[in-house]
C-alpha positions as CSV (number, residue, x, y, z in Angstrom):
1,M,146.9,62.8,-83.1
2,K,149.0,65.7,-81.7
3,K,152.1,64.0,-83.0
4,L,150.6,63.5,-86.4
5,N,149.6,67.1,-86.6
6,Q,153.1,68.3,-85.6
7,E,154.7,66.1,-88.2
8,M,152.2,67.3,-90.8
9,A,152.8,71.0,-89.9
10,Q,156.6,70.5,-90.1
11,F,156.3,68.8,-93.5
12,F,154.2,71.5,-95.0
13,R,156.2,74.3,-93.4
14,E,159.3,73.0,-95.2
15,L,157.5,72.3,-98.4
16,Y,156.0,75.8,-98.6
17,A,158.9,77.6,-97.0
18,G,158.3,81.4,-97.3
19,E,154.6,81.0,-97.8
20,E,152.0,81.6,-95.0
21,K,150.0,78.4,-95.2
22,V,147.7,78.1,-92.1
23,L,146.9,74.4,-91.5
24,V,143.4,73.6,-90.1
25,F,143.5,70.3,-88.4
26,G,140.6,67.9,-87.7
27,E,138.8,68.0,-84.5
28,G,136.3,66.0,-82.5
29,A,136.0,62.7,-80.7
30,K,139.3,60.8,-81.1
31,N,137.4,57.5,-81.3
32,A,134.4,58.7,-83.3
33,R,132.4,56.1,-85.0
34,I,131.7,58.6,-87.8
35,M,134.3,60.9,-89.4
36,L,133.3,63.7,-91.8
37,V,135.8,64.6,-94.4
38,G,135.3,67.9,-96.4
39,E,137.3,69.6,-99.1
40,A,139.5,72.3,-97.6
41,P,139.1,75.2,-95.1
42,G,137.6,78.4,-96.2
43,A,138.4,81.9,-94.9
44,Q,136.6,81.6,-91.5
45,E,138.2,78.2,-90.9
46,A,141.7,79.5,-91.6
47,L,141.0,82.5,-89.4
48,L,139.7,80.5,-86.5
49,G,141.8,77.3,-87.0
50,R,138.7,75.0,-86.9
51,P,137.0,73.0,-89.6
52,F,133.5,73.9,-90.8
53,V,132.9,77.1,-88.8
54,G,131.9,79.3,-91.8
55,K,128.7,79.4,-93.9
56,A,129.1,75.8,-94.9
57,G,129.7,74.8,-91.3
58,K,126.5,76.5,-90.3
59,N,124.6,74.5,-92.9
60,L,126.3,71.4,-91.6
61,D,125.4,72.1,-88.0
62,E,121.8,72.7,-88.9
63,F,121.5,69.4,-90.7
64,L,123.4,67.5,-88.1
65,E,121.0,68.8,-85.5
66,L,117.9,67.9,-87.6
67,S,119.2,64.3,-87.9
68,G,120.1,63.9,-84.3
69,F,123.9,64.2,-84.5
70,R,126.1,66.2,-82.2
71,R,129.4,67.6,-83.4
72,E,131.1,66.3,-80.2
73,E,130.4,62.7,-81.2
74,L,131.9,63.1,-84.6
75,Y,135.4,63.7,-85.9
76,I,135.5,66.5,-88.6
77,T,138.4,67.2,-90.9
78,N,139.2,68.1,-94.5
79,T,141.1,66.5,-97.4
80,V,143.4,69.5,-97.8
81,K,144.3,71.2,-94.6
82,F,145.1,74.7,-95.8
83,R,142.8,77.2,-97.6
84,P,143.3,77.1,-101.4
85,T,142.9,80.6,-102.8
86,K,143.0,82.6,-106.0
87,V,142.6,86.3,-106.7
88,S,139.2,87.2,-108.2
89,A,138.6,89.5,-111.1
90,A,137.7,92.1,-108.5
91,G,141.1,91.7,-106.9
92,R,139.9,89.9,-103.8
93,T,141.3,86.7,-102.3
94,V,138.7,84.0,-102.7
95,N,138.4,80.2,-102.2
96,R,139.2,77.8,-105.1
97,A,139.0,74.0,-105.3
98,P,142.2,72.2,-104.3
99,T,144.4,71.1,-107.1
100,R,145.0,67.4,-107.8
101,E,148.6,68.0,-106.5
102,E,147.4,69.5,-103.2
103,V,145.0,66.6,-102.7
104,Q,147.7,64.1,-103.4
105,L,150.1,65.8,-101.0
106,F,147.6,65.6,-98.2
107,L,146.2,62.2,-98.9
108,P,148.8,60.2,-97.0
109,W,148.2,62.5,-94.0
110,L,144.4,62.1,-94.3
111,K,144.8,58.3,-94.4
112,K,146.9,58.4,-91.3
113,E,144.3,60.6,-89.6
114,I,141.6,58.1,-90.5
115,A,143.7,55.2,-89.2
116,S,144.3,57.1,-86.0
117,V,140.6,57.8,-85.4
118,K,139.4,54.4,-86.7
119,P,135.9,55.4,-87.6
120,K,133.4,52.8,-88.8
121,C,132.1,55.2,-91.4
122,V,133.8,57.9,-93.3
123,V,131.3,60.5,-94.6
124,T,132.8,62.3,-97.6
125,L,131.4,65.8,-98.1
126,G,131.5,66.6,-101.8
127,N,133.5,65.4,-104.8
128,T,137.0,66.3,-103.6
129,A,136.9,64.0,-100.5
130,L,135.0,61.3,-102.4
131,T,137.5,61.3,-105.3
132,A,140.4,61.3,-102.9
133,L,139.2,58.3,-100.9
134,H,137.2,56.4,-103.5
135,G,138.6,57.2,-106.9
136,K,136.5,58.3,-109.8
137,A,133.0,58.2,-108.2
138,V,130.8,61.3,-108.8
139,I,128.8,62.7,-105.9
140,G,125.6,63.1,-107.9
141,Q,125.6,59.4,-108.7
142,V,126.5,57.9,-105.3
143,H,125.4,60.3,-102.6
144,G,123.5,58.6,-99.8
145,Q,124.9,55.1,-100.6
146,F,127.3,53.2,-98.5
147,L,130.4,52.2,-100.6
148,E,133.4,50.0,-99.9
149,A,137.0,51.2,-100.1
150,E,140.2,49.9,-98.5
151,G,138.3,48.4,-95.5
152,R,136.4,51.6,-94.8
153,L,132.7,52.3,-95.2
154,P,132.6,55.6,-97.2
155,Y,129.3,57.4,-97.2
156,P,129.2,60.2,-99.7
157,I,126.9,63.2,-99.3
158,Y,126.9,66.6,-100.9
159,H,129.2,69.2,-99.4
160,P,127.3,71.6,-97.1
161,A,128.6,74.6,-99.2
162,S,126.6,73.2,-102.2
163,L,123.4,74.2,-100.3
164,I,124.6,77.8,-100.3
165,Y,124.4,77.8,-104.1
166,N,121.7,75.3,-104.7
167,R,119.0,75.2,-102.0
168,A,117.1,72.6,-104.1
169,L,119.6,70.1,-102.7
170,A,118.3,70.6,-99.1
171,D,115.8,67.7,-99.1
172,T,118.4,65.3,-100.7
173,Y,121.0,66.4,-98.1
174,R,118.5,65.9,-95.2
175,E,117.5,62.5,-96.6
176,D,121.1,61.4,-96.9
177,L,121.8,62.5,-93.3
178,M,118.7,60.7,-92.0
179,R,119.9,57.5,-93.7
180,L,123.2,57.9,-91.9
181,A,121.4,58.5,-88.6
182,Q,119.4,55.3,-89.2
183,W,122.7,53.4,-89.9
184,R,124.1,54.8,-86.6
185,E,121.1,53.5,-84.7
186,E,121.4,50.1,-86.3
187,Q,125.0,49.9,-85.2
188,S,124.2,50.7,-81.5
């Protein structure tokens, strides 16, 4: 994984020469049975160099704990490895969704990362990861269902950041994680 991350860093350093793009690499168990794939790092993730450590990460940790998962047993990464930003009307730098081009640039690296970890299940967190790995599926239509794609078992759930804006998704999110926990138990 270290070699893959070094190659990725070199590629994007050359591609974005002169720009300060902080890459946030995946982390966790190198042979994890379950891999979580999010959208892209936010401000806290870029600052700390770790995936899912900001507000969305706190939501994720809370729900993982409720469903019996430990972060250490998982591998957690993002589709796009740098923080996509824009300037708000108030003049602040804020997060934005990754562009299609950014997703396509990172997709081969994500696929290599998945191949290196070899998870049995790839949990896509939100539409960006789902679309990158499974095409045109929409999270609202397929969340909590095991899908099939390129020999992997994708399991889409809502992105933990969606709970920040829509607390009504909390029960659905919990149910989807409990279904994943049940699958994990059946695989043991």
